[in-house]
C-alpha positions in Angstrom: 1.7 28.2 -22.7 -0.3 25.1 -21.7 0.4 23.3 -18.2 1.3 19.6 -18.6 -1.5 18.2 -16.3 -0.3 16.9 -13.0 1.4 13.4 -12.6 1.6 10.9 -10.3 4.0 8.8 -10.5 4.1 5.1 -8.7 6.7 3.7 -6.7 8.4 1.4 -8.8 8.8 4.3 -11.2 10.5 6.5 -8.5 12.8 4.0 -7.6 13.7 2.7 -11.7 14.8 6.8 -12.0 16.5 7.6 -9.2 18.7 4.4 -9.3 19.9 5.1 -13.2 20.5 8.6 -11.4 22.5 7.0 -8.8 24.4 4.9 -11.6 25.2 7.9 -12.4 26.0 6.5 -16.6 23.6 9.4 -17.7 24.0 12.3 -16.1 20.2 14.3 -14.4 19.3 16.3 -18.6 20.0 12.5 -20.4 17.7 10.8 -17.6 14.8 13.6 -17.0 14.9 13.9 -20.8 14.6 9.5 -21.3 11.4 9.3 -18.3 10.2 12.9 -19.5 10.5 14.1 -15.4 12.2 17.5 -14.1 15.6 16.8 -13.4 14.9 18.4 -10.2 12.4 15.3 -9.3 14.8 12.9 -9.7 16.9 14.9 -7.1 14.2 14.7 -5.0 13.5 10.9 -5.8 17.4 9.9 -5.1 17.7 11.8 -2.1 14.8 10.0 -0.8 16.0 6.8 -1.7 19.2 7.5 -0.7 17.8 9.0 3.6 15.3 5.7 3.6 17.8 2.6 1.8 19.2 2.1 5.8 15.5 1.5 6.5 15.0 -1.6 3.9 18.4 -3.5 5.9 17.3 -2.8 9.4 16.9 -5.8 11.3 14.8 -4.5 14.6 12.5 -3.4 11.7 8.5 -4.1 12.6 6.5 -6.5 12.0 3.4 -5.5 8.5 1.5 -2.6 10.8 -1.5 -4.9 9.3 -3.9 -7.0 11.3 -2.5 -10.5 12.3 -4.1 -13.1 10.9 -4.3 -15.4 14.0 -6.7 -12.5 15.4 -8.5 -12.9 11.6 -9.7 -16.1 12.2 -10.6 -15.8 16.1 -13.5 -12.7 14.3 -14.2 -14.9 11.3 -14.9 -17.1 14.3 -16.8 -15.0 16.4 -18.8 -13.7 13.7 -20.3 -17.0 12.5 -21.7 -18.2 16.2 -23.1 -14.8 16.1 -24.8 -15.6 12.8 -25.6 -19.1 13.9 -27.4 -17.9 17.2 -29.1 -15.2 15.5 -30.7 -17.4 12.3 -32.1 -19.8 14.8 -33.2 -17.2 17.1 -34.9 -15.3 13.9 -36.1 -18.8 13.0 -37.5 -18.7 16.4 -39.3 -15.8 16.2 -40.6 -16.4 12.6 -42.3 -19.7 13.9 -43.9 -18.5 16.6 -45.3 -15.5 14.9 -46.3 -18.3 11.8 -48.5 -20.0 14.3 -50.4 -16.9 16.1 
């Protein structure tokens, strides 16, 4: 008997299956056959969804941990100035060395 290779499911797929399980319109066995996932896995996804559901609706949710656009624009400006300065300085060095 050969083992099935390990599969990685997308978060959207997990949420879809967990919501179907929460609805209760089909049994876990029916869902597992329909989505070809073990019933224990569906139970685990359902549990995770129910535990993390309050976080979705919390108002004190922090902003994404990604960089702030204003900071990125400032960094781009700084790097552009450095590039201009260095290209001008390199041009002067090349001009001097070409004259010799």
